[in-house]
C-alpha positions in Angstrom: 4.9 20.1 -2.2 5.8 19.2 -5.8 4.2 16.0 -6.9 5.6 13.8 -9.7 3.7 11.2 -11.6 4.2 7.7 -10.3 5.6 5.2 -12.7 6.4 2.3 -10.3 3.8 1.3 -7.7 4.8 1.2 -4.1 4.1 -2.6 -3.9 3.6 -5.5 -6.3 0.7 -7.7 -7.1 2.6 -10.5 -5.3 2.8 -8.4 -2.1 -1.0 -8.0 -2.1 -1.8 -11.6 -3.1 0.4 -12.9 -0.2 -1.9 -11.0 2.2 -5.1 -12.3 0.6 -4.4 -15.9 -0.3 -2.9 -18.0 2.5 -2.1 -21.1 0.5 0.9 -20.4 -1.7 -0.2 -23.1 -4.2 -3.3 -21.1 -5.0 -1.6 -17.7 -5.5 -0.8 -18.0 -9.2 -4.3 -19.0 -10.1 -5.6 -16.1 -8.0 -3.3 -13.6 -9.8 -4.5 -14.9 -13.2 -8.1 -14.3 -12.2 -7.9 -11.1 -10.1 -4.5 -9.5 -11.1 -6.1 -6.5 -12.9 -8.4 -5.9 -9.9 -5.4 -6.0 -7.6 -3.4 -3.6 -9.8 -6.4 -1.2 -9.5 -6.4 -1.5 -5.7 -2.6 -0.8 -5.6 -3.2 2.4 -7.6 -5.9 3.4 -5.2 -3.7 2.5 -2.2 -0.8 4.5 -3.5 -2.9 7.5 -4.1 -4.2 7.4 -0.6 -0.7 7.1 0.8 0.5 10.0 -1.3 -2.4 12.1 -0.1 -1.6 11.3 3.6 2.1 11.9 3.2 1.9 15.1 1.0 1.7 17.5 4.0 4.9 16.1 5.3 7.2 15.1 2.4 7.3 15.2 -1.4 5.5 12.4 -3.1 5.6 10.0 -4.8 8.5 8.4 -2.9 11.3 7.0 -5.0 12.8 4.6 -4.1 10.0 3.1 -2.0 10.8 2.8 1.7 10.1 -0.7 3.0 7.4 0.6 5.4 5.5 2.2 2.5 5.7 -1.0 0.5 4.1 -2.8 3.4 1.4 -0.1 3.9 0.6 -0.1 0.2 0.2 -3.8 0.1 -2.0 -3.8 3.2 -4.3 -1.0 2.0 -4.7 -2.7 -1.4 -5.5 -6.0 0.2 -8.0 -4.3 2.5 -9.7 -2.5 -0.5 -10.0 -5.9 -2.3 -11.3 -7.6 0.9 -13.8 -4.8 1.5 -15.2 -5.0 -2.0 -16.0 -8.7 -1.2 -17.9 -7.8 1.9 -15.4 -8.9 4.4 -15.5 -5.6 6.4 -14.1 -6.9 9.7 -11.1 -8.4 8.0 -10.6 -5.3 5.9 -10.8 -3.1 9.0 -8.1 -5.1 10.8 -5.8 -4.7 7.8 -6.5 -1.0 7.5 -5.8 -0.5 11.2 -2.5 -2.3 10.9 -1.6 -0.1 7.8 -2.6 3.1 9.5 -0.5 2.3 12.5 2.6 1.7 10.3 1.9 4.8 8.3 1.6 6.9 11.4 4.9 5.6 12.6 6.5 6.4 9.3 5.1 10.0 9.4 6.4 10.4 13.0 9.8 9.2 11.9 10.0 11.6 9.0 8.9 14.5 11.2 11.8 13.7 13.6 14.2 14.1 10.7 15.3 10.5 11.0 14.5 9.8 7.4 14.8 12.0 4.3 12.8 11.1 1.3 14.3 11.7 -2.1 12.1 12.3 -5.1 
């Protein structure tokens, strides 16, 4: 399948920070301190998603389907969490993301969704 270079990530830093920082009043400070690291995790998450989807549909996806935005934010949050040694928490997030990604793949295989690139 033809792959194009991604310009816009599947999710935002805010999407990821919402999964990591429970208290909304602390999110801006967190983004100021860790925003670049989160952006790196988003790039890694998006690459993982594209690799998983490539056998089924053209990637990158544009526009980003809501499910893929959700999955990207979860994977990025899990990568950040894993880097900080919180492996059980990261595994729970990855499991949730994997379940959503599998459902998305099944949906595309049934022809219920057509991705445009």
